[in-house]
LUMNU-802038 format. One record per residue (C-alpha): residue number from 1; residue in three letters; x, y, z. Coordinates in nm, 4 decimals, padded with zeros to 6 digits. Layout:
<nodes>
+------+------+----------+----------+----------+
: resi : resn :       c1 :       c2 :       c3 :
+------+------+----------+----------+----------+
:  NUM :  Ala :        X :        Y :        Z :
...
+------+------+----------+----------+----------+
</nodes>
This chain:
<nodes>
+------+------+----------+----------+----------+
: resi : resn :       c1 :       c2 :       c3 :
+------+------+----------+----------+----------+
:    1 :  Unk :  12.4510 :  09.1309 :  07.2401 :
:    2 :  Unk :  12.4310 :  08.7676 :  07.4320 :
:    3 :  Unk :  12.7929 :  08.8022 :  07.5030 :
:    4 :  Unk :  12.7832 :  09.1350 :  07.6577 :
:    5 :  Unk :  12.4444 :  09.0237 :  07.8504 :
:    6 :  Unk :  12.7093 :  08.7629 :  07.9445 :
:    7 :  Unk :  12.9846 :  08.9914 :  08.0672 :
:    8 :  Unk :  12.7858 :  09.2077 :  08.2233 :
:    9 :  Unk :  12.6186 :  08.9411 :  08.4905 :
:   10 :  Unk :  12.9730 :  08.7827 :  08.5438 :
:   11 :  Unk :  13.0741 :  09.1492 :  08.6356 :
:   12 :  Unk :  12.7792 :  09.1802 :  08.8821 :
:   13 :  Unk :  12.8412 :  08.8347 :  09.0352 :
:   14 :  Unk :  13.2079 :  08.9518 :  09.0284 :
:   15 :  Unk :  13.1062 :  09.2338 :  09.2757 :
:   16 :  Unk :  12.8197 :  09.1039 :  09.4326 :
:   17 :  Unk :  13.1258 :  08.8654 :  09.5835 :
:   18 :  Unk :  13.3351 :  09.1538 :  09.6710 :
:   19 :  Unk :  13.0073 :  09.3014 :  09.8564 :
:   20 :  Unk :  12.9866 :  08.9888 :  10.0891 :
:   21 :  Unk :  13.3335 :  08.9715 :  10.1464 :
:   22 :  Unk :  13.3311 :  09.3574 :  10.2706 :
:   23 :  Unk :  13.0376 :  09.2485 :  10.4429 :
:   24 :  Unk :  13.1840 :  08.9536 :  10.6037 :
:   25 :  Unk :  13.4880 :  09.1303 :  10.6909 :
:   26 :  Unk :  13.3206 :  09.4250 :  10.8602 :
:   27 :  Unk :  13.1385 :  09.1845 :  11.1195 :
:   28 :  Unk :  13.4304 :  08.9925 :  11.1771 :
:   29 :  Unk :  13.6044 :  09.2839 :  11.3588 :
:   30 :  Unk :  13.2793 :  09.4441 :  11.4684 :
:   31 :  Unk :  13.2430 :  09.2103 :  11.7789 :
:   32 :  Unk :  13.5574 :  09.3798 :  11.9044 :
:   33 :  Unk :  13.4350 :  09.7188 :  11.8606 :
:   34 :  Unk :  13.1356 :  09.6127 :  12.0080 :
:   35 :  Unk :  13.3110 :  09.4849 :  12.3494 :
:   36 :  Unk :  13.4548 :  09.8242 :  12.3633 :
:   37 :  Unk :  13.1755 :  10.0366 :  12.3436 :
:   38 :  Unk :  12.9561 :  09.8193 :  12.5563 :
:   39 :  Unk :  13.2603 :  09.8998 :  12.8300 :
:   40 :  Unk :  13.1362 :  10.2972 :  12.8326 :
:   41 :  Unk :  12.7551 :  10.2372 :  12.7237 :
:   42 :  Unk :  12.4551 :  09.9770 :  12.7771 :
:   43 :  Unk :  12.2952 :  09.7824 :  12.5167 :
:   44 :  Unk :  12.0193 :  10.0234 :  12.3857 :
:   45 :  Unk :  12.2285 :  10.3779 :  12.4283 :
:   46 :  Unk :  12.5511 :  10.2298 :  12.1783 :
:   47 :  Unk :  12.2493 :  10.1097 :  11.9434 :
:   48 :  Unk :  12.0510 :  10.4263 :  11.9508 :
:   49 :  Unk :  12.4173 :  10.6093 :  11.8776 :
:   50 :  Unk :  12.5280 :  10.3945 :  11.6269 :
:   51 :  Unk :  12.2139 :  10.4107 :  11.3878 :
:   52 :  Unk :  12.2288 :  10.7606 :  11.4620 :
:   53 :  Unk :  12.5640 :  10.7908 :  11.2802 :
:   54 :  Unk :  12.4237 :  10.5423 :  11.0359 :
:   55 :  Unk :  12.1051 :  10.7992 :  10.9828 :
:   56 :  Unk :  12.3171 :  11.0947 :  10.9590 :
:   57 :  Unk :  12.5539 :  10.9380 :  10.6408 :
:   58 :  Unk :  12.2353 :  10.8295 :  10.5147 :
:   59 :  Unk :  12.0790 :  11.2074 :  10.4849 :
:   60 :  Unk :  12.4415 :  11.3202 :  10.3662 :
:   61 :  Unk :  12.4179 :  11.0463 :  10.1082 :
:   62 :  Unk :  12.0930 :  11.1442 :  09.9839 :
:   63 :  Unk :  12.1260 :  11.5113 :  09.9777 :
:   64 :  Unk :  12.4450 :  11.4805 :  09.7704 :
:   65 :  Unk :  12.2835 :  11.2129 :  09.5138 :
:   66 :  Unk :  12.4936 :  10.9392 :  09.5907 :
:   67 :  Unk :  12.1727 :  10.7519 :  09.6762 :
:   68 :  Unk :  11.8402 :  10.8128 :  09.4866 :
:   69 :  Unk :  11.5577 :  10.7188 :  09.6671 :
:   70 :  Unk :  11.1828 :  10.7127 :  09.4623 :
:   71 :  Unk :  10.9313 :  10.5092 :  09.6444 :
:   72 :  Unk :  10.6286 :  10.6457 :  09.4858 :
:   73 :  Unk :  10.3899 :  10.3852 :  09.3395 :
:   74 :  Unk :  10.6104 :  10.1219 :  09.5514 :
:   75 :  Unk :  10.4679 :  09.8810 :  09.8408 :
:   76 :  Unk :  10.6994 :  10.0698 :  10.0994 :
:   77 :  Unk :  10.4986 :  09.9053 :  10.3766 :
:   78 :  Unk :  10.6692 :  09.5756 :  10.2796 :
:   79 :  Unk :  10.9755 :  09.7533 :  10.4284 :
:   80 :  Unk :  10.8726 :  09.7712 :  10.7665 :
:   81 :  Unk :  10.8250 :  09.4433 :  10.7807 :
:   82 :  Unk :  11.1601 :  09.4041 :  10.6957 :
:   83 :  Unk :  11.3017 :  09.6510 :  10.9278 :
:   84 :  Unk :  11.1206 :  09.4761 :  11.2189 :
:   85 :  Unk :  11.3524 :  09.1564 :  11.1120 :
:   86 :  Unk :  11.6559 :  09.3629 :  11.1026 :
:   87 :  Unk :  11.7651 :  09.5839 :  11.2707 :
:   88 :  Unk :  11.4757 :  09.5525 :  11.5380 :
:   89 :  Unk :  11.3998 :  09.1845 :  11.5573 :
:   90 :  Unk :  11.7624 :  09.0412 :  11.5514 :
:   91 :  Unk :  11.9176 :  09.3150 :  11.8218 :
:   92 :  Unk :  11.6977 :  09.2577 :  12.0630 :
:   93 :  Unk :  11.6650 :  08.9237 :  12.0019 :
:   94 :  Unk :  12.0325 :  08.8861 :  12.0383 :
:   95 :  Unk :  12.0602 :  09.0894 :  12.3284 :
:   96 :  Unk :  11.7998 :  08.9830 :  12.5989 :
:   97 :  Unk :  11.9600 :  08.6227 :  12.4409 :
:   98 :  Unk :  12.2836 :  08.6833 :  12.5264 :
:   99 :  Unk :  12.1495 :  08.8067 :  12.9251 :
:  100 :  Unk :  12.0872 :  08.4503 :  12.9303 :
:  101 :  Unk :  12.3796 :  08.2552 :  12.7659 :
:  102 :  Unk :  12.7346 :  08.2850 :  12.6748 :
:  103 :  Unk :  12.8949 :  08.4299 :  12.4083 :
:  104 :  Unk :  13.0072 :  08.0607 :  12.3154 :
:  105 :  Unk :  12.6632 :  07.9468 :  12.2708 :
:  106 :  Unk :  12.5431 :  08.2717 :  12.1074 :
:  107 :  Unk :  12.8361 :  08.1708 :  11.8632 :
:  108 :  Unk :  12.7087 :  07.8203 :  11.8420 :
:  109 :  Unk :  12.3749 :  07.9043 :  11.7486 :
:  110 :  Unk :  12.4266 :  08.1501 :  11.5417 :
:  111 :  Unk :  12.6282 :  07.8974 :  11.3204 :
:  112 :  Unk :  12.2915 :  07.7493 :  11.2319 :
:  113 :  Unk :  12.1618 :  08.0867 :  11.0188 :
:  114 :  Unk :  12.2912 :  07.9654 :  10.6766 :
:  115 :  Unk :  12.0732 :  07.6420 :  10.7126 :
:  116 :  Unk :  11.7829 :  07.8092 :  10.8149 :
:  117 :  Unk :  11.8532 :  08.0809 :  10.5313 :
:  118 :  Unk :  11.8699 :  07.7975 :  10.2914 :
:  119 :  Unk :  11.5539 :  07.6217 :  10.4358 :
:  120 :  Unk :  11.3804 :  07.9312 :  10.4132 :
:  121 :  Unk :  11.4748 :  08.0415 :  10.0613 :
:  122 :  Unk :  11.4001 :  07.7020 :  09.9128 :
:  123 :  Unk :  11.0165 :  07.7299 :  10.0554 :
:  124 :  Unk :  10.9470 :  08.0768 :  09.9603 :
:  125 :  Unk :  11.1863 :  08.1769 :  09.6934 :
:  126 :  Unk :  11.1752 :  07.8493 :  09.5106 :
:  127 :  Unk :  11.5723 :  07.8534 :  09.5385 :
:  128 :  Unk :  11.7069 :  07.4802 :  09.5136 :
:  129 :  Unk :  12.0556 :  07.3921 :  09.6430 :
:  130 :  Unk :  12.2604 :  07.0955 :  09.5247 :
:  131 :  Unk :  12.3716 :  06.7960 :  09.7420 :
:  132 :  Unk :  12.6853 :  06.9406 :  09.7292 :
:  133 :  Unk :  12.6216 :  07.2763 :  09.8254 :
:  134 :  Unk :  12.4157 :  07.1294 :  10.1480 :
:  135 :  Unk :  12.6797 :  06.9642 :  10.2562 :
:  136 :  Unk :  12.9223 :  07.2812 :  10.1938 :
:  137 :  Unk :  12.6846 :  07.4580 :  10.4272 :
:  138 :  Unk :  12.6861 :  07.1787 :  10.6945 :
:  139 :  Unk :  13.0924 :  07.1843 :  10.6750 :
:  140 :  Unk :  13.1332 :  07.5465 :  10.7496 :
:  141 :  Unk :  12.8722 :  07.5010 :  11.0177 :
:  142 :  Unk :  13.0612 :  07.2143 :  11.1606 :
:  143 :  Unk :  13.3548 :  07.4553 :  11.1605 :
:  144 :  Unk :  13.2195 :  07.7625 :  11.3345 :
:  145 :  Unk :  13.0439 :  07.4729 :  11.6657 :
:  146 :  Unk :  13.4283 :  07.2861 :  11.6512 :
:  147 :  Unk :  13.5806 :  07.6818 :  11.7288 :
:  148 :  Unk :  13.3098 :  07.7264 :  11.9889 :
:  149 :  Unk :  13.2983 :  07.4308 :  12.1673 :
:  150 :  Unk :  13.6641 :  07.3941 :  12.1971 :
:  151 :  Unk :  13.6876 :  07.7508 :  12.2896 :
:  152 :  Unk :  13.4480 :  07.7742 :  12.5454 :
:  153 :  Unk :  13.5499 :  07.3867 :  12.6771 :
:  154 :  Unk :  13.2346 :  07.2531 :  12.6987 :
:  155 :  Unk :  12.9005 :  07.1771 :  12.5192 :
:  156 :  Unk :  12.5868 :  07.4427 :  12.5480 :
:  157 :  Unk :  12.4310 :  07.4465 :  12.9022 :
:  158 :  Unk :  12.0615 :  07.3260 :  12.8658 :
:  159 :  Unk :  12.0302 :  07.5150 :  13.1989 :
:  160 :  Unk :  12.0077 :  07.8434 :  12.9788 :
:  161 :  Unk :  11.7388 :  07.6896 :  12.7875 :
:  162 :  Unk :  11.5714 :  08.0478 :  12.7788 :
:  163 :  Unk :  11.8746 :  08.2502 :  12.6344 :
:  164 :  Unk :  11.9087 :  07.9857 :  12.3901 :
:  165 :  Unk :  11.5720 :  07.9638 :  12.2810 :
:  166 :  Unk :  11.6167 :  08.3667 :  12.2220 :
:  167 :  Unk :  11.9140 :  08.3138 :  12.0165 :
:  168 :  Unk :  11.7976 :  08.0861 :  11.7931 :
:  169 :  Unk :  11.5114 :  08.2940 :  11.7566 :
:  170 :  Unk :  11.7057 :  08.5881 :  11.6680 :
:  171 :  Unk :  11.8819 :  08.3584 :  11.3847 :
:  172 :  Unk :  11.5680 :  08.2877 :  11.2371 :
:  173 :  Unk :  11.4717 :  08.6750 :  11.2621 :
:  174 :  Unk :  11.7838 :  08.6902 :  11.0565 :
:  175 :  Unk :  11.7782 :  08.4649 :  10.8027 :
:  176 :  Unk :  11.3772 :  08.5609 :  10.7758 :
:  177 :  Unk :  11.5450 :  08.9075 :  10.6717 :
:  178 :  Unk :  11.7709 :  08.7607 :  10.4186 :
:  179 :  Unk :  11.5223 :  08.5832 :  10.2112 :
:  180 :  Unk :  11.2430 :  08.8649 :  10.2458 :
:  181 :  Unk :  11.5453 :  09.1074 :  10.1321 :
:  182 :  Unk :  11.6050 :  08.8496 :  09.8445 :
:  183 :  Unk :  11.2264 :  08.9213 :  09.7719 :
:  184 :  Unk :  11.1939 :  09.2980 :  09.7970 :
:  185 :  Unk :  11.4966 :  09.3499 :  09.6030 :
:  186 :  Unk :  11.3147 :  09.2862 :  09.3071 :
:  187 :  Unk :  11.1153 :  09.6017 :  09.3593 :
:  188 :  Unk :  11.3165 :  09.8206 :  09.5703 :
:  189 :  Unk :  11.6806 :  09.9144 :  09.4947 :
:  190 :  Unk :  11.9849 :  09.8652 :  09.7618 :
:  191 :  Unk :  11.9567 :  10.2203 :  09.8500 :
:  192 :  Unk :  11.6322 :  10.2089 :  09.9318 :
:  193 :  Unk :  11.6218 :  09.8830 :  10.1450 :
:  194 :  Unk :  11.9349 :  10.0670 :  10.3031 :
:  195 :  Unk :  11.7840 :  10.3787 :  10.4078 :
:  196 :  Unk :  11.4707 :  10.2933 :  10.5050 :
:  197 :  Unk :  11.6479 :  10.0152 :  10.7646 :
:  198 :  Unk :  11.8719 :  10.2371 :  10.9090 :
:  199 :  Unk :  11.6044 :  10.4664 :  10.9611 :
:  200 :  Unk :  11.3632 :  10.2835 :  11.1166 :
:  201 :  Unk :  11.6664 :  10.1601 :  11.3391 :
:  202 :  Unk :  11.7595 :  10.5115 :  11.4581 :
:  203 :  Unk :  11.4138 :  10.6056 :  11.5226 :
:  204 :  Unk :  11.3276 :  10.3027 :  11.7252 :
:  205 :  Unk :  11.6382 :  10.2735 :  11.9304 :
:  206 :  Unk :  11.6257 :  10.6067 :  12.0810 :
:  207 :  Unk :  11.2544 :  10.5455 :  12.1811 :
:  208 :  Unk :  11.3881 :  10.2402 :  12.3897 :
:  209 :  Unk :  11.6948 :  10.4379 :  12.4737 :
:  210 :  Unk :  11.4699 :  10.7734 :  12.5877 :
:  211 :  Unk :  11.2244 :  10.5376 :  12.7664 :
:  212 :  Unk :  11.5046 :  10.3713 :  12.9430 :
:  213 :  Unk :  11.6862 :  10.6755 :  13.0893 :
:  214 :  Unk :  11.3655 :  10.8333 :  13.1714 :
:  215 :  Unk :  11.2383 :  10.5596 :  13.3924 :
:  216 :  Unk :  11.5985 :  10.5150 :  13.5803 :
:  217 :  Unk :  11.5949 :  10.8821 :  13.5582 :
:  218 :  Unk :  11.9089 :  10.9109 :  13.3991 :
:  219 :  Unk :  11.8547 :  11.1430 :  13.1063 :
:  220 :  Unk :  12.1420 :  11.3308 :  13.1920 :
:  221 :  Unk :  12.3892 :  11.0624 :  13.0969 :
:  222 :  Unk :  12.2527 :  10.9954 :  12.7276 :
:  223 :  Unk :  12.6212 :  11.1487 :  12.6130 :
:  224 :  Unk :  12.8481 :  11.1053 :  12.8744 :
:  225 :  Unk :  13.0091 :  10.7693 :  12.6792 :
:  226 :  Unk :  13.0753 :  11.0469 :  12.3750 :
:  227 :  Unk :  13.3415 :  11.1873 :  12.6487 :
:  228 :  Unk :  13.5607 :  10.8566 :  12.6192 :
:  229 :  Unk :  13.8066 :  10.8520 :  12.2257 :
:  230 :  Unk :  13.7944 :  10.5232 :  12.2469 :
:  231 :  Unk :  13.4182 :  10.4892 :  12.2565 :
:  232 :  Unk :  13.4008 :  10.7475 :  11.9669 :
:  233 :  Unk :  13.6379 :  10.5384 :  11.7635 :
:  234 :  Unk :  13.3973 :  10.2358 :  11.8401 :
:  235 :  Unk :  13.0777 :  10.4151 :  11.7655 :
:  236 :  Unk :  13.2016 :  10.5096 :  11.4488 :
:  237 :  Unk :  13.3455 :  10.1978 :  11.3384 :
:  238 :  Unk :  12.9339 :  10.0441 :  11.4300 :
:  239 :  Unk :  12.7497 :  10.3145 :  11.2806 :
:  240 :  Unk :  12.9094 :  10.3768 :  10.9372 :
:  241 :  Unk :  13.0593 :  10.0504 :  10.8706 :
:  242 :  Unk :  12.9087 :  09.7759 :  11.0925 :
:  243 :  Unk :  12.5683 :  09.8991 :  11.0497 :
:  244 :  Unk :  12.5373 :  10.1333 :  10.6936 :
:  245 :  Unk :  12.7850 :  09.9472 :  10.4919 :
:  246 :  Unk :  12.6797 :  09.5683 :  10.6380 :
:  247 :  Unk :  12.3261 :  09.6906 :  10.4942 :
:  248 :  Unk :  12.3841 :  09.8147 :  10.1824 :
:  249 :  Unk :  12.6539 :  09.5653 :  10.0824 :
:  250 :  Unk :  12.4357 :  09.2607 :  10.1988 :
:  251 :  Unk :  12.1534 :  09.4595 :  10.0472 :
:  252 :  Unk :  12.3463 :  09.4821 :  09.6694 :
:  253 :  Unk :  12.4949 :  09.0933 :  09.7104 :
:  254 :  Unk :  12.1553 :  08.9695 :  09.7522 :
:  255 :  Unk :  12.0006 :  09.1816 :  09.4559 :
:  256 :  Unk :  12.2252 :  08.9373 :  09.2103 :
:  257 :  Unk :  12.3574 :  08.5893 :  09.4175 :
:  258 :  Unk :  12.0856 :  08.3507 :  09.6063 :
:  259 :  Unk :  12.0039 :  08.3584 :  09.9274 :
:  260 :  Unk :  12.2138 :  08.0820 :  10.0377 :
:  261 :  Unk :  12.5002 :  08.2064 :  09.9155 :
:  262 :  Unk :  12.4988 :  08.4637 :  10.0689 :
:  263 :  Unk :  12.4309 :  08.3753 :  10.3969 :
:  264 :  Unk :  12.7190 :  08.1035 :  10.4480 :
:  265 :  Unk :  12.9782 :  08.3953 :  10.4414 :
:  266 :  Unk :  12.8094 :  08.5113 :  10.7575 :
:  267 :  Unk :  13.0347 :  08.1811 :  10.9005 :
:  268 :  Unk :  13.3321 :  08.3531 :  10.7406 :
:  269 :  Unk :  13.3417 :  08.6491 :  10.9926 :
:  270 :  Unk :  13.4509 :  08.3845 :  11.2396 :
:  271 :  Unk :  13.7146 :  08.3587 :  11.0875 :
:  272 :  Unk :  13.7911 :  08.7077 :  11.0324 :
:  273 :  Unk :  13.7555 :  08.7615 :  11.4216 :
:  274 :  Unk :  14.0163 :  08.5124 :  11.4663 :
:  275 :  Unk :  14.2416 :  08.6442 :  11.2671 :
:  276 :  Unk :  14.1784 :  09.0080 :  11.4404 :
:  277 :  Unk :  14.2391 :  08.8968 :  11.7469 :
:  278 :  Unk :  14.5572 :  08.7292 :  11.6521 :
:  279 :  Unk :  14.6865 :  09.0292 :  11.4842 :
:  280 :  Unk :  14.5719 :  09.3078 :  11.6520 :
:  281 :  Unk :  14.5469 :  09.1912 :  12.0015 :
:  282 :  Unk :  14.7831 :  08.9163 :  12.0300 :
:  283 :  Unk :  14.5047 :  08.6667 :  12.1214 :
:  284 :  Unk :  14.6490 :  08.2639 :  12.0598 :
:  285 :  Unk :  14.5769 :  08.0586 :  11.7702 :
:  286 :  Unk :  14.5595 :  07.6819 :  11.8541 :
:  287 :  Unk :  14.5422 :  07.3977 :  11.6379 :
:  288 :  Unk :  14.1133 :  07.3933 :  11.6694 :
:  289 :  Unk :  14.0845 :  07.7465 :  11.5165 :
:  290 :  Unk :  14.2757 :  07.6404 :  11.2396 :
:  291 :  Unk :  14.0975 :  07.3347 :  11.1367 :
:  292 :  Unk :  13.7573 :  07.5314 :  11.2172 :
:  293 :  Unk :  13.8617 :  07.7808 :  10.9598 :
:  294 :  Unk :  13.9853 :  07.5870 :  10.7167 :
:  295 :  Unk :  13.6375 :  07.3912 :  10.7371 :
:  296 :  Unk :  13.4402 :  07.7112 :  10.7370 :
:  297 :  Unk :  13.6485 :  07.8425 :  10.4176 :
:  298 :  Unk :  13.6010 :  07.5096 :  10.2402 :
:  299 :  Unk :  13.1989 :  07.5132 :  10.3201 :
:  300 :  Unk :  13.1914 :  07.8724 :  10.1750 :
:  301 :  Unk :  13.3876 :  07.7938 :  09.8835 :
:  302 :  Unk :  13.2021 :  07.4750 :  09.8099 :
:  303 :  Unk :  12.8569 :  07.6802 :  09.8048 :
:  304 :  Unk :  12.9773 :  07.9588 :  09.5755 :
:  305 :  Unk :  13.1794 :  07.7675 :  09.3057 :
:  306 :  Unk :  13.0588 :  07.6076 :  09.0401 :
:  307 :  Unk :  13.2135 :  07.2819 :  08.9566 :
:  308 :  Unk :  13.3664 :  07.2353 :  08.6187 :
:  309 :  Unk :  13.1562 :  06.9908 :  08.3632 :
:  310 :  Unk :  13.3479 :  06.7128 :  08.3044 :
:  311 :  Unk :  13.5272 :  06.6764 :  07.9448 :
:  312 :  Unk :  13.3223 :  06.3824 :  07.8219 :
:  313 :  Unk :  12.9984 :  06.5633 :  07.8963 :
:  314 :  Unk :  13.1511 :  06.8706 :  07.6921 :
:  315 :  Unk :  13.2356 :  06.6505 :  07.4246 :
:  316 :  Unk :  12.9044 :  06.5047 :  07.4278 :
:  317 :  Unk :  12.6959 :  06.8139 :  07.3951 :
:  318 :  Unk :  12.9224 :  06.9565 :  07.1257 :
:  319 :  Unk :  12.8288 :  06.6310 :  06.9201 :
:  320 :  Unk :  12.4707 :  06.6785 :  06.9641 :
:  321 :  Unk :  12.4803 :  07.0653 :  06.8510 :
:  322 :  Unk :  12.7157 :  06.9590 :  06.5506 :
:  323 :  Unk :  12.4629 :  06.9392 :  06.2535 :
:  324 :  Unk :  12.4699 :  06.5057 :  06.1155 :
:  325 :  Unk :  12.6086 :  06.4162 :  05.7679 :
:  326 :  Unk :  12.2955 :  06.3045 :  05.5503 :
:  327 :  Unk :  12.3649 :  05.9490 :  05.4626 :
:  328 :  Unk :  12.3297 :  05.7930 :  05.1029 :
+------+------+----------+----------+----------+
</nodes>
């Protein structure tokens, strides 16, 4: 029986790591599709349309029985706080933060999210991290910072303090979302958490979009971007993969793994973004891209791979467990 539980635990962890790798891969490619979408629509309209697709997919999944929801008797109002963090708080703070700061500064600041997550997880969830894991997280963060500093050609501009503060708050909100998700997934299932988030995101961003168009007298332009095939492909990717699939995969992974282990994978999206730019867009890859990527990958591995016990320790434990002969 114990061996069956052990095998199931290993299988669950393997699927959890697969889920978080899918999450990091999709996020890494989403930056490219976001640039395409924003060339045809505003940030609010893009969010409204992408979460409309996410909500439509949720309706289909629930109607076909793929997602089973049962919120009866569960403290579902707690999910409202989760939705306030992500997608509402994160996307809002990020959008306004990037108006007053560069994307390079955003990348540098976003890299500290795993550190904030580890701190919050330690305080609220009592998840402990070893010295090796702490150093690995820092190594991954340094890899991201190296790439963005070298890419931008300079350090952060302190005159963009307001934007950087908003971006830091978005990172704090993202870390809070990860930790709160880990806590709520003890009560709710990943489909329930995902469905609630996508529904709240769809309703809220549509209200924001309608108010914005009403104020500017452009109600007739809401669906204009859908006339562009490039926008349609971009919004399909962002709505189905970058919103729905990533929300479900991260929720599933958080139900099986510690928050600090999951969060460090977010920096892996930088490596995937660089690779996508090189292979799909023909962008140049420099030495600092390679060095930073190696540091990021090493940090992710160091945070998640358990060290093998030393042979001496194994032998000592074995000797202790063996029955001792009676001495006459």
